[in-house]
C-alpha positions in Angstrom: -58.1 88.3 34.3 -57.9 86.8 30.9 -55.4 84.0 30.1 -52.4 84.9 27.9 -52.9 83.7 24.3 -50.5 81.1 23.1 -48.7 82.1 20.0 -49.9 80.1 17.0 -47.9 77.5 15.2 -45.6 76.5 18.0 -42.3 74.9 16.8 -42.4 71.1 16.5 -39.9 68.8 18.0 -36.8 68.4 15.8 -36.3 65.3 13.7 -35.2 62.5 16.0 -36.1 64.5 19.1 -37.8 63.5 22.3 -38.8 59.9 23.0 -42.3 58.8 22.0 -44.5 57.5 24.8 -41.5 56.9 27.1 -39.8 54.5 24.6 -36.3 55.8 24.0 -35.9 53.5 21.0 -39.0 54.4 19.1 -38.1 55.9 15.7 -39.8 58.4 13.5 -42.5 57.2 11.2 -41.1 55.3 8.3 -37.7 54.8 10.0 -36.6 51.4 11.4 -36.2 51.4 15.1 -32.6 50.9 16.4 -31.8 47.6 18.0 -31.9 47.6 21.7 -28.6 47.0 23.5 -28.3 43.5 24.9 -25.6 44.3 27.5 -23.0 42.3 25.5 -20.7 44.6 23.7 -19.7 41.8 21.3 -23.3 40.6 20.6 -23.5 42.3 17.1 -19.9 41.6 16.0 -19.3 38.8 13.4 -17.4 35.8 14.7 -13.6 36.2 14.6 -11.8 34.3 11.8 -10.1 31.1 13.0 -7.7 30.6 10.2 -9.5 27.4 9.1 -11.5 28.1 5.9 -13.6 25.0 6.6 -14.4 25.8 10.2 -18.0 26.7 9.5 -18.9 23.4 7.8 -21.2 21.1 9.6 -20.1 17.5 10.4 -20.7 15.3 7.4 -20.6 18.2 4.9 -18.8 17.4 1.7 -15.3 18.6 0.9 -15.0 21.8 -1.1 -15.3 21.8 -4.9 -17.9 19.0 -4.7 -15.3 16.3 -4.4 -16.7 14.6 -1.3 -14.7 13.0 1.4 -11.2 11.9 0.3 -10.5 8.2 -0.1 -8.7 6.4 2.7 -5.1 5.7 1.8 -4.4 2.2 0.6 -2.6 0.0 3.1 1.1 -0.2 2.4 2.4 -3.2 0.6 4.3 -5.8 2.7 8.0 -5.1 2.8 9.4 -7.6 5.3 12.8 -8.2 3.8 14.1 -10.9 6.1 10.9 -12.9 5.9 10.8 -12.6 2.1 14.3 -13.9 1.8 13.6 -16.8 4.1 10.5 -17.8 2.1 12.6 -17.6 -1.1 15.1 -20.0 0.4 12.4 -22.4 1.5 10.6 -22.3 -1.8 13.9 -22.9 -3.7 14.6 -26.1 -1.7 11.1 -27.4 -2.2 10.9 -26.5 -5.9 14.5 -27.9 -6.4 13.5 -31.3 -4.9 10.4 -31.4 -7.2 12.5 -30.5 -10.2 15.1 -33.2 -9.4 12.4 -35.8 -9.0 11.0 -34.9 -12.4 14.5 -34.8 -14.1 15.5 -38.1 -12.5 12.3 -39.8 -13.4 12.5 -39.0 -17.1 16.3 -38.9 -17.1 16.5 -35.5 -18.7 16.0 -31.8 -17.8 13.0 -29.8 -18.9 13.2 -26.1 -19.5 9.6 -25.5 -18.4 10.4 -27.2 -15.1 13.3 -24.8 -14.5 11.0 -21.8 -15.2 8.6 -23.3 -12.8 11.2 -23.4 -10.1 12.1 -19.7 -10.5 8.5 -18.6 -10.8 7.5 -20.4 -7.6 10.4 -18.9 -5.7 9.8 -15.4 -6.9 6.1 -15.5 -6.5 6.1 -16.8 -2.9 8.9 -14.5 -1.8 7.3 -11.3 -3.2 3.9 -12.3 -1.8 5.4 -12.2 1.7 8.3 -9.8 1.4 6.8 -7.3 -1.1 8.4 -5.9 -4.3 11.7 -5.0 -2.6 14.6 -5.3 -5.1 16.6 -7.2 -2.5 13.8 -9.8 -2.3 13.7 -10.1 -6.1 17.5 -10.5 -6.3 17.5 -13.1 -3.5 14.7 -15.0 -5.4 16.8 -15.1 -8.6 19.9 -16.4 -6.7 18.0 -19.0 -4.8 16.2 -20.1 -8.0 19.6 -20.9 -9.5 20.4 -22.8 -6.4 17.1 -24.6 -6.6 17.8 -25.7 -10.2 21.3 -26.8 -9.2 19.8 -28.9 -6.4 17.4 -30.4 -8.8 20.1 -31.4 -11.1 22.0 -33.1 -8.3 18.9 -35.0 -7.2 18.3 -36.1 -10.8 21.8 -37.4 -11.2 21.6 -39.2 -7.9 18.4 -40.9 -8.9 20.0 -42.0 -12.2 23.1 -43.3 -10.4 20.9 -45.1 -7.9 19.2 -46.9 -10.7 22.4 -47.8 -12.5 24.2 -49.0 -9.4 21.2 -50.7 -7.9 21.7 -49.0 -4.6 19.3 -46.9 -2.5 19.0 -43.3 -3.3 19.8 -42.3 0.3 23.1 -44.2 0.1 24.0 -42.4 -3.1 23.4 -39.1 -1.5 24.9 -39.9 1.9 28.0 -42.0 0.9 28.7 -41.1 -2.7 27.8 -37.4 -2.9 31.3 -36.6 -4.2 30.6 -39.0 -7.1 27.4 -37.1 -7.8 29.1 -33.7 -7.9 31.8 -35.2 -10.1 29.2 -36.6 -12.5 27.5 -33.2 -12.6 30.8 -31.4 -13.5 31.4 -33.9 -16.3 27.9 -33.6 -17.7 27.6 -29.9 -17.4 27.4 -28.1 -20.7 26.0 -24.9 -22.2 22.4 -26.0 -21.7 23.1 -26.6 -18.0 23.8 -22.9 -17.5 20.9 -22.0 -19.7 18.7 -23.7 -17.2 20.2 -21.6 -14.5 19.4 -18.4 -16.4 15.9 -19.7 -17.1 15.3 -20.2 -13.4 16.5 -16.7 -12.6 14.2 -15.2 -15.3 11.3 -17.2 -13.9 11.9 -15.8 -10.4 11.8 -12.2 -11.7 8.6 -13.0 -13.6 7.0 -14.6 -10.5 7.9 -11.6 -8.4 6.3 -9.2 -10.8 3.2 -11.4 -11.0 2.9 -11.3 -7.2 3.3 -7.6 -7.1 
């Protein structure tokens, strides 16, 4: 018996039909093959946002806008109030003694020396205690005290020379005479020297800051 004749032009497989050569992922000619599943349902998803716009930057990468890494903050200025006041007091005593020795040696007061007393006190205090207004105010007050101490020492040296007695005896046994002599000799310029000392303290504090 003769074999049945197959009808011509059998229908082709539809577009995207059966797998090719047993490969279920093979695409049609000219079409990209679909990616094979990896078993990880999240493998193709983009990373979830973290809320940090700079999270993707590598270590050492510059800051945005081309600014580079920010500068480290400057260390804070010293602000030790008590230590600054203590230094102001000590500097006023030392500067007052020097001022008194100069005034007693030449038997007159010098405005530049009074400015020097204040400048030294304000500069030293602000170097240690910072530019605290309380430190500056204490420096001005102690500078006035330093000028006053120098005036008393100068008068004591003059009285020691006049009375031909030791300086220590004048200060220790006749200090009331020294203060009385200061009161009698005090005039407008005496208080001007006080003001000069205070102004010098403020200038020294600003210079130190």
